[in-house]
C-alpha positions in Angstrom: 4.2 -66.4 44.9 0.6 -66.1 46.2 -0.7 -63.9 48.9 -3.6 -63.9 51.5 -5.4 -60.6 51.5 -7.1 -59.7 54.8 -9.3 -56.7 55.2 -9.5 -55.1 58.6 -6.1 -56.8 59.2 -4.5 -54.3 61.5 -6.3 -54.9 64.8 -8.8 -57.0 66.6 -9.9 -60.2 64.9 -8.2 -59.3 61.6 -4.9 -59.0 63.4 -5.4 -62.5 64.9 -6.2 -63.8 61.5 -3.1 -62.2 60.1 -0.9 -63.9 62.7 -2.6 -67.2 62.2 -2.1 -67.1 58.5 1.5 -66.0 58.9 2.1 -68.9 61.3 1.1 -71.2 58.4 3.6 -69.7 56.1 1.2 -67.5 54.1 2.4 -64.3 52.5 0.1 -61.4 53.5 -1.5 -58.3 52.2 -3.2 -56.3 54.9 -5.8 -53.7 54.2 -7.2 -51.3 56.8 -8.0 -47.6 57.2 -5.1 -46.6 59.4 -1.6 -46.8 58.2 -0.1 -46.7 61.7 -1.9 -49.8 62.7 -0.9 -51.6 59.5 2.8 -50.7 60.0 2.7 -51.9 63.6 1.0 -55.2 62.7 3.3 -55.8 59.7 6.4 -55.1 61.9 5.2 -57.5 64.6 4.5 -60.3 62.1 7.8 -60.0 60.3 9.7 -60.1 63.5 8.2 -63.5 64.3 7.6 -65.2 60.9 9.7 -65.5 57.7 7.0 -64.3 55.2 6.5 -61.5 52.8 4.0 -58.9 54.0 2.6 -55.8 52.3 -0.1 -53.4 53.3 -2.4 -50.9 51.8 -4.1 -48.2 53.9 -7.6 -47.3 52.6 -11.1 -46.5 54.0 -13.2 -49.3 52.5 -16.4 -47.2 52.9 -15.1 -44.9 50.2 -16.9 -45.5 46.8 -13.8 -46.4 44.8 -11.9 -48.2 47.7 -12.5 -51.8 46.5 -11.3 -51.1 43.0 -8.3 -49.2 44.4 -7.3 -52.2 46.5 -7.5 -54.5 43.4 -5.7 -52.0 41.1 -2.9 -51.6 43.7 -2.4 -55.4 43.8 -2.2 -55.6 40.0 0.3 -52.7 39.9 2.4 -54.4 42.5 2.1 -57.7 40.7 0.7 -59.3 43.8 -1.2 -62.5 43.1 -4.0 -63.1 45.6 -4.9 -66.7 46.2 -6.9 -66.4 49.4 -9.3 -63.5 50.0 -10.5 -62.9 53.6 -13.2 -60.3 53.8 -13.0 -59.6 57.5 -13.5 -55.8 57.7 -16.9 -54.9 59.3 -18.4 -52.9 62.1 -21.1 -53.6 64.7 -22.7 -51.6 67.4 -25.9 -51.5 69.4 -28.6 -48.8 69.2 -32.3 -48.3 68.7 -32.7 -47.7 65.0 -34.8 -44.6 65.4 -32.2 -43.0 67.6 -29.3 -43.7 65.2 -27.8 -41.2 62.8 -28.2 -42.0 59.1 -24.4 -42.2 58.8 -24.5 -45.0 61.4 -26.5 -47.3 59.1 -24.7 -46.1 56.0 -21.3 -47.1 57.3 -22.5 -50.6 58.2 -24.0 -51.1 54.7 -21.0 -49.7 52.9 -18.5 -51.7 54.9 -20.3 -54.9 55.9 -22.1 -55.4 52.5 -20.8 -53.2 49.7 -17.0 -53.4 50.2 -17.2 -57.2 50.8 -19.3 -57.7 47.7 -17.2 -55.6 45.3 -13.8 -56.8 46.6 -15.0 -60.4 45.9 -16.1 -59.4 42.4 -12.9 -57.6 41.5 -10.6 -60.5 42.8 -12.5 -63.4 41.3 -10.6 -63.3 37.9 -7.3 -63.3 39.8 -8.4 -66.1 42.2 -9.4 -68.2 39.2 -5.7 -68.3 38.1 -4.6 -69.7 41.5 -4.7 -73.4 42.5 -6.7 -74.1 45.6 -8.0 -70.5 45.8 -10.3 -69.6 48.7 -12.6 -66.9 49.7 -13.5 -66.5 53.4 -16.3 -64.1 54.4 -16.6 -63.2 58.0 -20.3 -63.0 58.9 -21.7 -63.5 62.5 -24.0 -65.6 64.5 -26.2 -62.5 64.5 -26.8 -63.2 60.8 -29.1 -66.0 61.7 -31.4 -63.9 63.8 -33.4 -60.6 63.5 -31.9 -58.7 66.5 -33.5 -55.6 67.9 -31.0 -52.8 68.6 -28.7 -54.5 66.0 -31.2 -54.4 63.1 -28.8 -53.1 60.4 -25.9 -55.2 61.7 -27.7 -58.5 61.9 -29.3 -57.9 58.5 -26.0 -57.1 56.9 -24.5 -60.4 58.3 -27.6 -62.3 57.0 -26.7 -60.9 53.6 -23.1 -62.1 54.0 -24.3 -65.6 54.8 -26.7 -65.8 51.9 -24.2 -64.2 49.4 -21.5 -66.7 50.5 -23.8 -69.7 50.1 -24.9 -68.7 46.6 -21.3 -67.8 45.6 -20.0 -71.2 46.8 -22.3 -72.9 44.2 -21.5 -70.5 41.4 -17.7 -70.7 41.8 -17.5 -74.5 42.4 -16.7 -75.2 38.7 -13.9 -72.7 38.8 -12.2 -74.4 41.7 -12.6 -71.5 44.1 -13.7 -72.6 47.5 -16.0 -70.2 49.5 -16.4 -70.4 53.2 -18.5 -68.2 55.5 -17.7 -68.0 59.2 -20.4 -67.1 61.7 -18.7 -66.6 65.1 -20.4 -65.5 68.3 -18.8 -62.9 70.5 -15.0 -62.4 70.0 -12.9 -60.8 72.7 -11.0 -58.1 70.7 -11.4 -54.7 72.4 -13.1 -53.0 75.3 -16.3 -52.3 73.4 -16.9 -55.9 72.3 -15.8 -57.3 75.7 -18.4 -54.9 77.4 -21.1 -56.1 75.1 -20.2 -59.8 75.8 -20.2 -59.2 79.5 -23.6 -57.6 79.4 -25.1 -61.0 78.4 -23.6 -62.6 81.5 -23.7 -66.4 81.2 -25.1 -66.3 77.6 -22.2 -64.1 76.6 -19.7 -66.4 78.4 -21.0 -69.5 76.8 -21.0 -68.2 73.2 -17.8 -66.2 73.0 -14.2 -67.2 72.3 -10.8 -65.5 72.6 -9.7 -63.9 69.3 -6.6 -66.0 68.6 -8.3 -69.3 69.3 -11.2 -68.3 67.0 -8.8 -67.4 64.2 -7.1 -70.8 64.5 -10.4 -72.7 64.5 -11.7 -70.8 61.5 -8.6 -71.1 59.3 -8.4 -74.8 60.2 -11.9 -75.4 58.9 -11.5 -73.2 55.8 -8.4 -75.3 54.8 -10.5 -78.4 55.4 -13.0 -77.0 52.8 -15.9 -76.4 55.3 -18.4 -74.1 53.7 -20.3 -72.9 56.8 -18.4 -72.4 60.0 -20.2 -71.8 63.2 -17.7 -72.1 66.1 -18.8 -73.8 69.3 -21.5 -76.4 69.7 -23.6 -74.1 71.8 -23.9 -71.6 68.9 -24.8 -74.3 66.4 -27.4 -75.5 68.9 -28.9 -72.0 69.2 -29.3 -71.8 65.4 -31.0 -75.2 65.3 -33.3 -74.5 68.2 -34.3 -71.1 66.9 -36.0 -72.7 64.0 -38.4 -74.5 66.4 -39.6 -71.5 68.4 -42.3 -69.1 67.1 -40.8 -65.9 65.7 -42.7 -63.8 68.3 -41.2 -65.6 71.2 -37.7 -65.5 69.6 -37.9 -61.7 69.0 -39.1 -61.1 72.5 -36.2 -63.0 73.9 -33.7 -61.3 71.7 -35.1 -57.8 72.5 -34.7 -58.4 76.2 -31.3 -59.8 75.8 -29.8 -57.2 73.6 -31.4 -54.3 75.5 -28.7 -55.1 78.0 -25.8 -54.1 75.7 -24.2 -50.7 76.0 -25.7 -48.5 73.3 -23.7 -46.1 71.1 -24.2 -44.2 67.9 
């Protein structure tokens, strides 16, 4: 029996991904920081789908958290055949106004936890037929974004890491995908940030459950780079034409509109 492990799987987009995978008959392991949210999501999924679901509460920003997740799976004899590194955190703030802890959390969760979880689970994934890794990046990873400097840089890392890993793991049979969605309607904070961009936000966003279905469809079709919506793919292509100064000026004006928080 194989399991799909989803980090950040108790709420938001991770919860949507969990339901989408369960709908396809995948057994699940959900990882998130709050046990209450994990229990609720697991209960809701089991009430609707006939799958096996386990969960492990842990704060992935803790230094030993990635290894603890891996060790727990080994102790429980749970074989992971599909790793979805979804856990991450965003936000909008002028870098010089942010607390050091703000940047540290984004580095630890968006980069370190994703990287180490991938490394720990590769030997297990190599034992599974049709094994997959899905890393959730962001459209922001293709742009240097003022007020989101650490976030956009962290997602650029995820994109580059995933592309390199895809080549390295190809001989082992492990497929690697990276998804780069635009705005996703998941909670009040993200919805407020999407609305701040008015028509730009409206054009580039997608409802969480629809996004999950689209991404899982494309992973199972062995797509390596997934940028949902034609308009977002067009933005990435066009951005390579404009001078960097013009692009940065446009992005600064656009992301100045978002509500800022530390």
